[in-house]
N, C-alpha and C positions, 0 to 999 in steps of 0.2 A: 505493501499500498504505500501512498504516498504521505511523506511526512516533512514537518518543519522543524527544524532543531537550532534553539535561539543557545549561544556561545557570549559569556561575557570573557573578554581576551584581553590582557596585555603581552606584546610581541616583542621580543628586542629588533625585531626585523621583519619588514614583508619585502616580497619580491615577486617577481614573475618570471617562471621558471628558474633559470639558475643565478638571476639578475636581481641583485638587492637595491630596491627603490627608495625604503622606507625603515624609517627605527624608531625606537620607543613609540610603539603605537598601543592607542589605548582605546575600544571600539566594543561595540556590539554589533557580533555578527550571527547571522541567521543562514543554515543552510535548507535549500529548499529539494529536496529529493526529487520532484516531479521535472526542475530543470537544469537542475545537478549545477548551482548558481552559488557561493555565496556573497550574500546581501549584506551590505553595512551602510548605516544611516550616516550618525554623526561620529566622526574617527578623528583624534586626533595624534597626532604623528610629528615627526621631525624630518624634514629633509636637508641631509649635513646637519648643519646646526641651526637652525632657524626652525621655530613651528610653522606647520599649517594644519590646515581642515580639510577633510575630506569629508563630502556629503552624495548618499545617492550611489554608493560603488558597489559594484558588479563585477563578481570575480569567475570565470567559468574555464575549461578544461578542455581544450577540442581533439580532436584525434590529429592534429598536426602541429598543436602549440597551446597555445592558454590567451587570452584576453580579460585584461581588465580596464574598466570604463567609470569615471568619478565625476564630480564636481570638484573643483579643486579650489582654494585661497587663501592667502598666505599676504603678511604684510613685511616689509625688510628685508626681503631677499635679496643676499649682498649680489653685487656683478663681479664672482670668482670660479674659480674651477672646481671650487668642492660645490656650488649648486650649478653650475650654467652645464656639468658635466652630464645631468641626467636630460638636457633638450638637445645639447650641440654632440657631435663627433669631435675627437681630439683634434683634427688638421684645423677646422674651424676653431675650437675653443685656443689653439694657440697663436692663428691668427687676431681674432677680436681679443686676446687678454696680452700677447705678448708685442706681437706689429702694433696692433692700435690700440695700444693701451687703456683700453676700458677698464671702467671702475664706477661703483654708484652704487646706490639700491634701488630695487623695484617692489609694486605690489601687485599682485596675482585676484583678480576680483572675481569670483563666479564665472572660471574658467572648466570650459568642459575638454575632461579629458580622457585619450583613449590610449591604451598601451597596447599590445599583441609580442608575443614572442612565437619564435618558429622552433621546432623540435631541431632545426641543424645551429642553434641557438643565433639566427638575424633577428633585430627586433625592429618595430615603427612606433614612433611617438607620433602622437598627433594632439595638439594643442588649439580651443577654438575661446577665444574670451577678453578680458579689457583689462590694460595692465596699466600701471599707472607709476611711472620713474622721478625720482627725485637724487639731485644732486650728485649725478653723475658726469663722467669725462670719457669723452673719443678723441682719438687725434688719425682725422681723415687728411691728411698733408698740412691740414692747419688744425689748431686745437681747439677742439668744441665742448664747450661749458654747457651742461644743461641743468639749468635751476630746477624745472619741471617740465614735465609732461603730463598733463590731466588727463589724457586719455588716449589711448592706444588698441584701437581692434586690430588683433593681429590672429594668423592663422597660420600656424606653423606645423609641418610636414618632413619629419627625418624618420626617412628608411634607407636602409643599406648603407651607402656611404654619402646621400647627396642630401642634403638640409634643402626644401625649399619653403621661404616664408612670405607672407605678403601682410603688410601694419599699414590702416588708417591712421595721421597723427593728428589729432586737435590740442590745441591749446599750449606750444613750445613754448618757452622761453628759456634762454640763457644767451651764451655768446660766443660768436666766432672769432677766432685772433683775438680778443677782448673787444669785439663792437657788439653791441648787444641787439639781441635778437627776442621781438616779443608776440607775444600771441602766434607764431606762424602755425600754419597745418600744411598738410603734405601725405603723400602716399611713398611707400616704401617695399621693393621685394630684393629678395635674397635668392638664388637660384644658380647653383655650381658654383659656389664663390665668388659669382656677381652681385655687386650691390648697386641700386638700385633708386635714386632720389628722385620723385618726379611729383608734378602737380604743386609745386612749392608756392607758396604765397606767407608772408608775413612782414610783421614791422622792422624794421633796421634801420639804427638811427634816425630817429625821424622823419623814414623816408619809408620805402618799403623795398625788399628785395622777392624776385618771380624768377621763376623758369623762365628763360627767353623765347617766346614765342609765343605763351600761356595764353593770352588774349584772344589768339586767333587760333589755337589749338589745344583744345583743352588735354590734360594726361603730359605735356611736354615734361622732356627730362631737362633736370636741374645739372643733377651729377651722377656721373655710374664709374666703378671702380670695379676692377678684380681683386680680391683680398687674397694675391699670391705675387712674389714676384715675379715681376719690378713692380709690380702695381700700375699698372698701365691706367688711365683715366682721361674723362673728358668733361667739360664744365660749360654749361651754359647760363648763363643768368643776367638779369638785368635789373638795377637798382633805379631807384627816381627817389626825387625830390627826397636827397639823403644827405644828412646834415656834415658840410664835408669839414668841419672842425672836429668833431665826434669822429666822424672814418679817420682823418688823419691825427689824432690823437696818440702821441709816444711816437710816433715817426721822426721828426725832425726836434733839435733840442731848443728851439724856440715856437712859441703859438702863434704862428705868423698868420694860420688859415683860421682865423675865428668868427668866419662868417660866411655865408653861402649855401647854397642847395647844389645837388650834384645829381647830375642823369649820366648813366654809367650801363653799356651792355659788354659784354666779355663772351667769347667764346675760346678756349682752351682744350689742348689737348697733349697727352704724352705720357711719363712716367718718372715714378718717384725716386725712381736709380738714375737717372739719366735727366734732370733737370733741365739742362743746358739745351737739349733739344725740344723742347715746350713751342708749342708754334699756336697762335691763335691771333686775335684780334677785337677790335668793337669800336667803339665811338662813345666821346663823354662830353660832356655839356656842363658848363658851371654857369650859374646865375645868382643874382642880388651878393656879390659876393667882395670880399675888399682884397684884392689882389696889390694893392699900391705897399700891403701893410711886408711885403715878400722884399730883405733886401736889393735885389735885382730891381724890382721898377720901384723901389724909393730911390737910389744912384741913378737910372735911367730919368726919373721925372727931373731930379736936378738939374742932370746934365742936359737935359731938354730946354732946361727954362721955365717948368711947368709947376705949378701948385702941384708938392709931392702930396695933397690929400686929394687929388683927382681921383677914383677908384676907377682900375681896371674889372670894371663888374661883371665882363661873359667871357669867358675861354668854349672853345668848339676846336672837335680835335677829331683824327680819324686814328688809330694805330694801331700796328702788326708786331707778333711775338716771330723772332724767326732764328735758330742760330745762333741764340745767349744777348739777342738784340733787342730794344723796345723801338720801333720807331714810329714817330709822330709825323703824318702828315696831315694836309690841311690845316695847319692850327692858324686861328684866330684869336687875339683877344683883346678885349675891344673897353675903353671909357669912350666919354662922350665927347672928348678932345679926336683922340687917334686911337689906331689899332695899330698893333702887331703883326702881322704875318708871314707864314713858313713852317719850316720845317725843323725837326729834330730827333736825335738818337741817343741811345742814354745803352751801354753795356748794362751785364748780371753784373761786370766787376765796379761798375759806378761812373764809366768812363761818359763822359756829357760832348756831344756837339751839336749846336743850334744856331741857326742864321735866319734870321730874321727882318724882313723890312718896315719900317714905319710909315704908316700913310694915314695922313691928316682926314678926320671926318669931314672935314669942309669938302674937299678934293672929289669925295664921293658923290657928294650934291651936284657937281657941274657936269653932267652929260656929257658930251660930246668933246670935250675939252680934257676929261680923267685921263683918257689913254696915256696924251703928251705931257701931262701935268704930272702923271705916275712916272714915266721916264725921265723926267730931273729931277724930282724927286728921290724915285730909287737911288738914284747916281750919287744923291747927296746924304744918305741917311739908312744905314743898314746896324743892323745887332747883330754880333756873334757872342756865341758861350760856349768856351772849351773850357776842358780839366774834368776835377770830375766831382760827386753828385756834392760833397761835404765842403769841398771850396773851390768852387768856379771860378774863373774867371772872365769878365763882362769886357766886350769891347764896342765901344760905337764909333764908328769907322763914316767919315764925311766925305765934302768933294774934294780935300785937297788930302788927305791921309791916301786915296785910292794910288794915289802919283808915286807912295813910299814905299819902303817895304813895312809888313807890321812892325810896328815895338809896342809890346804889352806896357812899359813905362807911360809911354806916351799917350797910348786909347783907352788903357783899359777904365773901366771905372770902378770903386772904390771897394773893395774884396766884401 
């Protein structure tokens, strides 16, 4: 006859097949002889060193293996080997913890857990549920600090040697390379050691950071990386109305860029073991700025005989990155009185070369005479920047100086 047997149990460990998954288990189980299943309702146990709770547990033996299903809840699970080894394979663990330096804690809120093990010892883990992350860190080429992820709807499937997961994230607060990120949302997939972040949209230093192209094509990828050497990556991002002072905080010794908004688009590809081979490009627009505060512009204003408080309010340019060189083309820096137009390059070692023409805004309004006046004017006044990023030499060349050999002592502006 069919019968049900109830058992109050305290177990040193609980596993599936020969694999231990929990320890210090305290629970009431009942065995249903009709279905040959062990059923547990409220179960307290430890995963690693952290207390967890299981409910609705069903465990059964099958001809080809065993199966366990349950609802799982836990608070304060550390992101470390002891706790993640239940969910991840050894190769993924090594990448996440050693190469990416991941750390922090996470909560599991009522997740559906399914664990099966075959006679040959192979195991499959499935987890569907909501995750909350606090005080976490990961290095994806740039340090990413996660103060809080309010909600992560996670589906994880780990069978054999391949981990497949997909997550939808809401309410991400933290920082990228020290730049503040607020209330971001995104989707994330991980398949075969390839991590893809898509449909990203969040606050970023007073403006917004999105996946490039997300306005016209939902689901555009922001970032993709293979989590194995040499860690090839692809980035496609656009920033809008970002506070340039906050964005450049800590880059320069002086706080010259304390006002303005920046729009920036960026496409980059390469790998983290050969950064000199990184390639890409995009556009930069700066408005409502105060570029007069940069020493180069202050000195230039003095040499031109104009008020040093004249603001260079706007900057537009296109840029490319190739063979360790940042090349800036179609650069135009505008004030109410004049513009600087030209191009520049900077190597990854910090060597700077820039040649600019001075164009007075009055000339721009003269119609048919513009081309002739530009020819005269451009022979009169050019600005060249040479040297390194931290100690550039700025040379102002006029009509007379072009007939003589260049002399930095004669032509250069104050350092």
